[in-house]
Short mmCIF file of the C-alpha atoms (twelve columns), coordinates in Angstrom:
data_MODEL
# 
_entry.id   MODEL 
# 
loop_
_atom_site.group_PDB 
_atom_site.id 
_atom_site.type_symbol 
_atom_site.label_atom_id 
_atom_site.label_alt_id 
_atom_site.label_comp_id 
_atom_site.label_asym_id 
_atom_site.label_seq_id 
_atom_site.Cartn_x 
_atom_site.Cartn_y 
_atom_site.Cartn_z 
_atom_site.pdbx_PDB_model_num 
ATOM 1   C CA . MET A 1   0.052   0.089   0.030   1 
ATOM 2   C CA . ALA A 2   2.909   2.621   1.106   1 
ATOM 3   C CA . GLY A 3   3.694   4.753   -1.811  1 
ATOM 4   C CA . ARG A 4   1.418   3.458   -4.115  1 
ATOM 5   C CA . LEU A 5   0.331   6.877   -4.217  1 
ATOM 6   C CA . ASP A 6   4.021   8.859   -3.171  1 
ATOM 7   C CA . GLY A 7   4.152   12.414  -3.944  1 
ATOM 8   C CA . LYS A 8   0.540   12.947  -5.328  1 
ATOM 9   C CA . VAL A 9   -1.739  15.846  -4.447  1 
ATOM 10  C CA . ALA A 10  -5.026  14.819  -3.686  1 
ATOM 11  C CA . ILE A 11  -8.102  16.434  -2.727  1 
ATOM 12  C CA . ILE A 12  -10.337 14.355  -1.030  1 
ATOM 13  C CA . THR A 13  -14.254 15.869  -0.336  1 
ATOM 14  C CA . GLY A 14  -16.377 15.281  2.457   1 
ATOM 15  C CA . ALA A 15  -13.594 14.142  5.096   1 
ATOM 16  C CA . GLY A 16  -15.639 14.705  7.795   1 
ATOM 17  C CA . SER A 17  -18.064 12.144  8.945   1 
ATOM 18  C CA . VAL A 18  -21.433 12.936  10.901  1 
ATOM 19  C CA . GLY A 19  -19.879 10.197  13.633  1 
ATOM 20  C CA . PRO A 20  -17.510 8.199   15.087  1 
ATOM 21  C CA . GLY A 21  -16.108 5.863   12.631  1 
ATOM 22  C CA . TRP A 22  -14.970 5.201   9.203   1 
ATOM 23  C CA . GLY A 23  -17.185 7.262   6.711   1 
ATOM 24  C CA . ASN A 24  -16.144 6.798   2.780   1 
ATOM 25  C CA . GLY A 25  -14.111 10.177  2.984   1 
ATOM 26  C CA . ARG A 26  -12.049 9.906   6.767   1 
ATOM 27  C CA . ALA A 27  -11.271 6.258   5.495   1 
ATOM 28  C CA . ALA A 28  -10.063 7.659   1.965   1 
ATOM 29  C CA . ALA A 29  -8.195  10.450  3.596   1 
ATOM 30  C CA . ALA A 30  -6.669  8.323   6.373   1 
ATOM 31  C CA . LEU A 31  -5.753  5.516   3.498   1 
ATOM 32  C CA . PHE A 32  -4.628  8.021   0.936   1 
ATOM 33  C CA . ALA A 33  -2.376  9.745   3.473   1 
ATOM 34  C CA . GLN A 34  -0.794  6.374   4.089   1 
ATOM 35  C CA . ALA A 35  0.059   5.527   0.215   1 
ATOM 36  C CA . GLY A 36  2.337   8.752   0.626   1 
ATOM 37  C CA . ALA A 37  -0.295  11.266  -0.849  1 
ATOM 38  C CA . LYS A 38  -0.453  14.977  0.135   1 
ATOM 39  C CA . VAL A 39  -4.461  14.938  1.328   1 
ATOM 40  C CA . VAL A 40  -6.204  18.284  1.148   1 
ATOM 41  C CA . ALA A 41  -9.181  17.019  3.350   1 
ATOM 42  C CA . THR A 42  -12.689 19.437  3.031   1 
ATOM 43  C CA . ASP A 43  -15.132 19.517  4.349   1 
ATOM 44  C CA . ILE A 44  -18.384 21.779  5.221   1 
ATOM 45  C CA . THR A 45  -18.427 21.632  9.067   1 
ATOM 46  C CA . PRO A 46  -14.696 21.471  10.089  1 
ATOM 47  C CA . ASP A 47  -15.506 20.331  13.438  1 
ATOM 48  C CA . ALA A 48  -16.659 17.232  11.047  1 
ATOM 49  C CA . MET A 49  -12.433 16.596  10.852  1 
ATOM 50  C CA . ALA A 50  -11.119 16.349  13.988  1 
ATOM 51  C CA . GLU A 51  -10.998 12.795  13.954  1 
ATOM 52  C CA . THR A 52  -9.629  13.030  10.339  1 
ATOM 53  C CA . GLU A 53  -6.807  14.694  11.396  1 
ATOM 54  C CA . ALA A 54  -5.727  12.961  14.140  1 
ATOM 55  C CA . LEU A 55  -5.524  10.479  11.180  1 
ATOM 56  C CA . LEU A 56  -3.432  12.028  9.156   1 
ATOM 57  C CA . GLN A 57  -0.900  13.301  11.536  1 
ATOM 58  C CA . ASP A 58  -0.932  9.328   12.730  1 
ATOM 59  C CA . ALA A 59  -0.032  8.682   8.758   1 
ATOM 60  C CA . GLY A 60  2.966   11.346  8.490   1 
ATOM 61  C CA . GLY A 61  3.544   13.432  5.642   1 
ATOM 62  C CA . ASP A 62  2.044   16.877  4.533   1 
ATOM 63  C CA . TYR A 63  -1.597  17.396  4.610   1 
ATOM 64  C CA . MET A 64  -4.086  20.246  4.743   1 
ATOM 65  C CA . LEU A 65  -7.475  21.020  6.349   1 
ATOM 66  C CA . ALA A 66  -9.713  23.279  4.286   1 
ATOM 67  C CA . ARG A 67  -13.150 23.984  4.337   1 
ATOM 68  C CA . CYS A 68  -15.127 23.746  1.243   1 
ATOM 69  C CA . ASP A 69  -18.857 24.216  0.492   1 
ATOM 70  C CA . VAL A 70  -18.650 21.956  -2.641  1 
ATOM 71  C CA . THR A 71  -22.488 22.947  -3.622  1 
ATOM 72  C CA . ASP A 72  -20.845 26.713  -4.327  1 
ATOM 73  C CA . SER A 73  -18.654 27.280  -6.947  1 
ATOM 74  C CA . GLY A 74  -16.683 30.485  -5.593  1 
ATOM 75  C CA . SER A 75  -15.531 28.210  -2.758  1 
ATOM 76  C CA . ILE A 76  -14.322 25.426  -5.245  1 
ATOM 77  C CA . ARG A 77  -12.488 28.152  -6.506  1 
ATOM 78  C CA . ASP A 78  -10.824 28.781  -3.764  1 
ATOM 79  C CA . LEU A 79  -9.860  26.044  -2.803  1 
ATOM 80  C CA . VAL A 80  -8.088  25.232  -5.528  1 
ATOM 81  C CA . ALA A 81  -6.576  28.427  -6.001  1 
ATOM 82  C CA . ALA A 82  -5.101  27.322  -2.002  1 
ATOM 83  C CA . VAL A 83  -4.237  23.731  -3.365  1 
ATOM 84  C CA . SER A 84  -2.449  25.066  -6.229  1 
ATOM 85  C CA . ASP A 85  -0.846  27.946  -4.570  1 
ATOM 86  C CA . ARG A 86  0.765   25.287  -1.711  1 
ATOM 87  C CA . PHE A 87  1.971   22.268  -4.017  1 
ATOM 88  C CA . GLY A 88  1.777   23.552  -7.463  1 
ATOM 89  C CA . ARG A 89  -0.172  20.853  -9.107  1 
ATOM 90  C CA . ILE A 90  -3.820  18.481  -8.111  1 
ATOM 91  C CA . ASP A 91  -3.013  15.092  -9.293  1 
ATOM 92  C CA . VAL A 92  -6.020  13.372  -7.632  1 
ATOM 93  C CA . LEU A 93  -9.979  14.851  -6.508  1 
ATOM 94  C CA . VAL A 94  -12.225 12.289  -4.403  1 
ATOM 95  C CA . ASN A 95  -15.934 13.442  -4.300  1 
ATOM 96  C CA . ASN A 96  -17.284 11.901  -1.594  1 
ATOM 97  C CA . VAL A 97  -20.582 14.095  -0.450  1 
ATOM 98  C CA . GLY A 98  -23.490 12.622  -1.024  1 
ATOM 99  C CA . GLY A 99  -26.781 11.525  1.536   1 
ATOM 100 C CA . SER A 100 -30.542 10.376  0.427   1 
ATOM 101 C CA . ALA A 101 -33.897 11.886  1.071   1 
ATOM 102 C CA . ARG A 102 -36.156 9.508   1.322   1 
ATOM 103 C CA . GLY A 103 -39.629 9.766   -0.767  1 
ATOM 104 C CA . GLY A 104 -40.441 8.875   -4.423  1 
ATOM 105 C CA . ALA A 105 -42.324 10.926  -7.342  1 
ATOM 106 C CA . VAL A 106 -45.201 11.653  -5.354  1 
ATOM 107 C CA . GLU A 107 -44.003 11.914  -2.025  1 
ATOM 108 C CA . LEU A 108 -40.316 13.758  -2.351  1 
ATOM 109 C CA . SER A 109 -41.093 17.155  -2.674  1 
ATOM 110 C CA . GLU A 110 -39.754 19.584  -5.737  1 
ATOM 111 C CA . GLU A 111 -37.877 21.141  -2.830  1 
ATOM 112 C CA . ASP A 112 -36.022 18.316  -1.364  1 
ATOM 113 C CA . TRP A 113 -35.423 16.565  -4.971  1 
ATOM 114 C CA . LEU A 114 -33.629 20.057  -6.014  1 
ATOM 115 C CA . ARG A 115 -31.820 19.791  -3.205  1 
ATOM 116 C CA . GLN A 116 -30.289 15.989  -3.945  1 
ATOM 117 C CA . LEU A 117 -29.419 16.591  -6.917  1 
ATOM 118 C CA . ASN A 118 -27.526 20.123  -6.421  1 
ATOM 119 C CA . TYR A 119 -25.886 17.712  -2.862  1 
ATOM 120 C CA . ASN A 120 -25.193 14.780  -5.080  1 
ATOM 121 C CA . LEU A 121 -24.694 15.448  -8.490  1 
ATOM 122 C CA . THR A 122 -23.932 19.500  -8.837  1 
ATOM 123 C CA . SER A 123 -21.153 19.249  -6.312  1 
ATOM 124 C CA . VAL A 124 -19.417 16.445  -8.432  1 
ATOM 125 C CA . PHE A 125 -20.231 18.943  -11.649 1 
ATOM 126 C CA . LEU A 126 -18.757 21.788  -9.782  1 
ATOM 127 C CA . THR A 127 -15.440 20.356  -8.413  1 
ATOM 128 C CA . CYS A 128 -14.905 18.616  -12.213 1 
ATOM 129 C CA . LYS A 129 -15.516 22.294  -13.310 1 
ATOM 130 C CA . HIS A 130 -12.711 23.992  -11.077 1 
ATOM 131 C CA . VAL A 131 -9.899  20.959  -10.906 1 
ATOM 132 C CA . LEU A 132 -10.246 19.238  -14.655 1 
ATOM 133 C CA . PRO A 133 -8.370  22.466  -16.136 1 
ATOM 134 C CA . VAL A 134 -5.520  21.878  -13.471 1 
ATOM 135 C CA . MET A 135 -4.989  18.394  -14.223 1 
ATOM 136 C CA . LYS A 136 -5.510  18.644  -18.575 1 
ATOM 137 C CA . ALA A 137 -2.239  21.766  -17.882 1 
ATOM 138 C CA . GLN A 138 -0.783  18.958  -16.680 1 
ATOM 139 C CA . ARG A 139 -1.870  16.466  -19.007 1 
ATOM 140 C CA . ALA A 140 -2.564  13.710  -16.195 1 
ATOM 141 C CA . GLY A 141 -4.992  13.311  -13.388 1 
ATOM 142 C CA . SER A 142 -7.424  11.386  -11.768 1 
ATOM 143 C CA . ILE A 143 -10.628 11.245  -10.785 1 
ATOM 144 C CA . VAL A 144 -12.553 9.023   -8.231  1 
ATOM 145 C CA . ASN A 145 -16.557 9.880   -8.115  1 
ATOM 146 C CA . THR A 146 -18.307 8.280   -5.003  1 
ATOM 147 C CA . ALA A 147 -21.821 7.037   -6.274  1 
ATOM 148 C CA . SER A 148 -24.055 4.133   -4.683  1 
ATOM 149 C CA . THR A 149 -26.147 0.822   -6.065  1 
ATOM 150 C CA . SER A 150 -28.912 3.036   -5.883  1 
ATOM 151 C CA . GLY A 151 -28.095 4.623   -8.738  1 
ATOM 152 C CA . ILE A 152 -27.911 0.943   -10.371 1 
ATOM 153 C CA . ARG A 153 -30.821 -0.829  -8.752  1 
ATOM 154 C CA . TRP A 154 -33.538 -0.799  -6.499  1 
ATOM 155 C CA . THR A 155 -31.643 -0.775  -2.646  1 
ATOM 156 C CA . GLY A 156 -35.131 -1.613  -0.176  1 
ATOM 157 C CA . ALA A 157 -36.129 2.280   -0.246  1 
ATOM 158 C CA . ALA A 158 -37.662 5.066   -2.409  1 
ATOM 159 C CA . GLN A 159 -35.105 7.244   -2.354  1 
ATOM 160 C CA . VAL A 160 -36.281 8.741   -6.198  1 
ATOM 161 C CA . GLY A 161 -34.071 11.683  -5.782  1 
ATOM 162 C CA . TYR A 162 -30.712 10.559  -4.308  1 
ATOM 163 C CA . ALA A 163 -31.558 7.520   -7.282  1 
ATOM 164 C CA . ALA A 164 -31.494 9.429   -10.092 1 
ATOM 165 C CA . SER A 165 -28.596 12.318  -8.614  1 
ATOM 166 C CA . LYS A 166 -26.240 9.057   -7.934  1 
ATOM 167 C CA . ALA A 167 -27.180 7.436   -11.552 1 
ATOM 168 C CA . GLY A 168 -26.514 11.219  -13.295 1 
ATOM 169 C CA . VAL A 169 -22.731 10.424  -11.443 1 
ATOM 170 C CA . ILE A 170 -21.705 7.115   -12.757 1 
ATOM 171 C CA . GLN A 171 -23.125 9.245   -16.774 1 
ATOM 172 C CA . PHE A 172 -21.313 12.254  -15.766 1 
ATOM 173 C CA . SER A 173 -18.105 10.471  -15.069 1 
ATOM 174 C CA . ARG A 174 -18.131 8.355   -18.301 1 
ATOM 175 C CA . VAL A 175 -18.947 11.273  -20.318 1 
ATOM 176 C CA . THR A 176 -16.051 13.214  -18.527 1 
ATOM 177 C CA . ALA A 177 -13.425 10.191  -18.635 1 
ATOM 178 C CA . VAL A 178 -13.954 10.338  -22.667 1 
ATOM 179 C CA . GLU A 179 -13.321 14.341  -23.583 1 
ATOM 180 C CA . TYR A 180 -10.732 14.186  -20.926 1 
ATOM 181 C CA . ALA A 181 -8.616  11.001  -22.138 1 
ATOM 182 C CA . PRO A 182 -6.247  12.686  -24.263 1 
ATOM 183 C CA . TRP A 183 -5.111  14.631  -21.912 1 
ATOM 184 C CA . ASN A 184 -3.986  11.758  -19.768 1 
ATOM 185 C CA . VAL A 185 -7.037  12.690  -17.148 1 
ATOM 186 C CA . ARG A 186 -8.790  9.356   -16.097 1 
ATOM 187 C CA . VAL A 187 -12.748 10.050  -14.284 1 
ATOM 188 C CA . ASN A 188 -13.861 7.079   -12.766 1 
ATOM 189 C CA . THR A 189 -16.591 5.574   -10.216 1 
ATOM 190 C CA . VAL A 190 -16.709 3.754   -7.327  1 
ATOM 191 C CA . VAL A 191 -20.056 2.406   -6.149  1 
ATOM 192 C CA . PRO A 192 -20.684 1.047   -2.804  1 
ATOM 193 C CA . GLY A 193 -23.110 -0.415  -1.817  1 
ATOM 194 C CA . GLN A 194 -25.147 -0.661  1.808   1 
ATOM 195 C CA . MET A 195 -22.277 -0.039  3.628   1 
ATOM 196 C CA . HIS A 196 -21.872 0.193   7.604   1 
ATOM 197 C CA . THR A 197 -20.766 3.748   7.694   1 
ATOM 198 C CA . PRO A 198 -21.602 6.664   10.737  1 
ATOM 199 C CA . MET A 199 -24.526 8.099   8.426   1 
ATOM 200 C CA . VAL A 200 -26.133 4.357   9.540   1 
ATOM 201 C CA . GLU A 201 -26.546 5.635   13.255  1 
ATOM 202 C CA . ALA A 202 -26.724 9.585   13.017  1 
ATOM 203 C CA . ARG A 203 -29.317 9.421   9.815   1 
ATOM 204 C CA . LEU A 204 -30.573 6.050   8.790   1 
ATOM 205 C CA . ALA A 205 -31.644 4.644   11.924  1 
ATOM 206 C CA . HIS A 206 -34.222 7.381   12.157  1 
ATOM 207 C CA . GLN A 207 -35.485 8.258   8.363   1 
ATOM 208 C CA . ARG A 208 -35.941 4.312   8.373   1 
ATOM 209 C CA . GLN A 209 -35.955 1.745   11.637  1 
ATOM 210 C CA . GLY A 210 -36.824 4.474   14.007  1 
ATOM 211 C CA . GLY A 211 -33.986 4.980   15.520  1 
ATOM 212 C CA . ASP A 212 -33.552 1.359   16.209  1 
ATOM 213 C CA . VAL A 213 -30.024 0.410   14.631  1 
ATOM 214 C CA . GLU A 214 -29.522 -3.036  14.821  1 
ATOM 215 C CA . ALA A 215 -32.886 -3.665  12.759  1 
ATOM 216 C CA . LEU A 216 -31.789 -1.767  10.592  1 
ATOM 217 C CA . LEU A 217 -28.387 -3.348  10.235  1 
ATOM 218 C CA . LYS A 218 -30.089 -6.497  9.785   1 
ATOM 219 C CA . GLN A 219 -32.037 -5.744  6.954   1 
ATOM 220 C CA . ARG A 220 -29.193 -4.386  5.405   1 
ATOM 221 C CA . GLN A 221 -27.280 -7.305  5.813   1 
ATOM 222 C CA . SER A 222 -30.243 -9.743  4.857   1 
ATOM 223 C CA . ARG A 223 -29.560 -8.159  1.189   1 
ATOM 224 C CA . ILE A 224 -25.193 -9.175  0.721   1 
ATOM 225 C CA . PRO A 225 -24.288 -12.562 -0.278  1 
ATOM 226 C CA . LEU A 226 -20.992 -12.030 1.557   1 
ATOM 227 C CA . PRO A 227 -21.560 -13.043 5.703   1 
ATOM 228 C CA . PHE A 228 -20.260 -9.358  6.520   1 
ATOM 229 C CA . MET A 229 -21.478 -5.763  5.939   1 
ATOM 230 C CA . GLY A 230 -18.216 -3.055  4.434   1 
ATOM 231 C CA . ASP A 231 -17.447 -0.172  5.546   1 
ATOM 232 C CA . GLY A 232 -15.590 3.008   4.330   1 
ATOM 233 C CA . ARG A 233 -12.431 1.526   4.591   1 
ATOM 234 C CA . ASP A 234 -13.894 -0.928  1.458   1 
ATOM 235 C CA . THR A 235 -14.637 1.779   -0.353  1 
ATOM 236 C CA . ALA A 236 -11.530 4.012   -0.411  1 
ATOM 237 C CA . GLN A 237 -9.429  0.541   -0.916  1 
ATOM 238 C CA . ALA A 238 -11.264 0.761   -4.357  1 
ATOM 239 C CA . ALA A 239 -10.894 4.692   -4.586  1 
ATOM 240 C CA . LEU A 240 -7.149  4.548   -4.015  1 
ATOM 241 C CA . PHE A 241 -6.968  1.831   -6.629  1 
ATOM 242 C CA . LEU A 242 -8.536  3.573   -9.021  1 
ATOM 243 C CA . ALA A 243 -6.286  6.934   -8.321  1 
ATOM 244 C CA . SER A 244 -3.284  4.963   -8.400  1 
ATOM 245 C CA . ASP A 245 -0.760  4.209   -11.385 1 
ATOM 246 C CA . ASP A 246 -2.358  0.499   -11.146 1 
ATOM 247 C CA . ALA A 247 -5.140  2.035   -12.665 1 
ATOM 248 C CA . ARG A 248 -3.521  3.804   -15.396 1 
ATOM 249 C CA . PHE A 249 -5.808  1.971   -18.190 1 
ATOM 250 C CA . VAL A 250 -8.412  2.297   -16.812 1 
ATOM 251 C CA . THR A 251 -11.331 5.062   -17.135 1 
ATOM 252 C CA . GLY A 252 -14.829 6.001   -17.946 1 
ATOM 253 C CA . THR A 253 -15.849 2.750   -15.942 1 
ATOM 254 C CA . GLU A 254 -17.123 1.804   -12.370 1 
ATOM 255 C CA . LEU A 255 -16.177 -0.271  -9.562  1 
ATOM 256 C CA . ARG A 256 -18.531 -2.084  -7.142  1 
ATOM 257 C CA . VAL A 257 -18.198 -2.224  -3.811  1 
ATOM 258 C CA . ASP A 258 -21.127 -3.742  -2.535  1 
ATOM 259 C CA . GLY A 259 -20.465 -7.410  -1.336  1 
ATOM 260 C CA . GLY A 260 -22.466 -8.840  -4.368  1 
ATOM 261 C CA . MET A 261 -25.718 -7.282  -3.537  1 
ATOM 262 C CA . SER A 262 -26.388 -5.881  -6.897  1 
ATOM 263 C CA . ALA A 263 -25.509 -8.930  -8.680  1 
ATOM 264 C CA . ARG A 264 -29.005 -10.424 -6.961  1 
ATOM 265 C CA . CYS A 265 -31.923 -11.248 -8.714  1 
ATOM 266 C CA . ASP A 266 -33.880 -10.644 -5.272  1 
# 
């Protein structure tokens, strides 16, 4: 693992977490630092990165913390400028920001529909909009976007805004990958399944099981063929592969990290 990202500058959005444990962004920040990257960890809530910073310190090496609202173009522009000034380049962008809202086409409000698109999809568009010119000028770079199995399958709950926006992330990544391939900029998508991240305890259990975390975990595990549930570290390992030179000939595709869930018929 160590050395796979030696000297590379990696921006990781959503690097904080709603609670203790391995969220996708926090795990990616720690793993990338251990692999030798200069990690730029961003979150809209700086306090959410306290545990992340401790992990970065433990890993050693250079890192940078920054507050960034990935739904605000100006905030991202300022981040890219600050990273470029400090490190002189941007080699990797990992987009981890996202979240679901329950409801189908009738139940979901128009306001929540637009918020879901903005939070899950427009955020990816905006970060890429500002980072891609840097990577193009370098003639090298890797972007890893985080989608969800909800973007390719029914996963047990009507969350049409989340599903549609995550499906959009997948196609956005494919189109962008083809457009920027001549400049050796790769764009891929990690597609996590039903992971045990801090979001389960902090939000999902209240949305779906009246706060009963164990009931929700049991329900989610029942959909997974493997006999255990993954967490943010599994998502991060997939992102590390796609970000690294090990994946130099991989672009415009998706890597599912779901314990076989999306391969099932039921």
